[in-house]
N, C-alpha and C positions, 0 to 999 in steps of 0.2 A: 794710606796714611804715610806722611813723610817721616823720615828719620828724625827730624827736628821735633815733631809732635810726639813721636814715640819716646824719644829721649827725655823730653820735658815731662811727659806723664810719668815715666819711670822715676824721675827725680822727685816729682811731687809725691808719688806714692811712698817713696822712701822717707820723705819728710813727714808725711802723715803717720807712718808707722812709728817714727821717732817721737812725734807728738803724743801718740797713744801710749807708748811705753813710758814717756816722761810723766804724763798725767796720772797713769796708774801708780807709778812710784810716788808721786806727790800725795795721792790719796792714802797710801800706806803710811807715809811719814806724818801726815796730818792726823790720821787715826791714832798713831802712837803718841804724838804730842798731846792730843786731847785726852787720851787715857791718863797720861802723866798729870796734866792740868787738873783733871777731875779728882785724882787722888790727893792733890795738894791744895785743892780749894780755889784754884785760879780760874778766872772767867775764861770760857772757851774762845770768845771773840775779843779782839784787841783793835778797835777802830783806828787808833793812832798808828798801829803797826800797818794796818791796811793802807792808810793814807801814805805812810812812808814808803811802802812797797811801790805804790803807783809813782810817787815822785822819783824814787831811785831808778825804776825801770825807764821812766821817761828820760832821765838824765843819761842812761846807758844806751838808749835806743839810737841806732844809726840810720833808721828809716829803711824803707819809705813809709812805714807805719807812722801816722801822726801821733802827737801827744794825746789827743782825744781817743784815738784808736787804742793806744796803750792802756789808757784808763778803762775803756770799755772791755778790753781783753782781760784785764785783771779782775774787774767786777764779774765778768762771765765765769772765769775760772773759780773765783771764790764762791759764787752762787752755785755752780755745778758741784763743787766740793761739798758744800752744805747739803745740797739735795741728795747726793750720792751717799753721804755718811749719815744724815739725819732726817732725810725726807722733807727737808724744809723747802 
């Protein structure tokens, strides 16, 4: 294997670990937020917030991920979050 391949794979592995850490932290924060919402009678989901998240991230995205890719990524993260926390 070339040094370029090894270096690229190591960099990708580091990013993957960062993504995993960030997602686990996100799950913790969402769980806490939902506990608070449940005690105050607020709905757990906020479709307007979800739409705003997509739009904001699309506006902040510097590529190469497309706007459609950003929307798909957000929907995946939200769906996985619901599945992990509530088995949905």
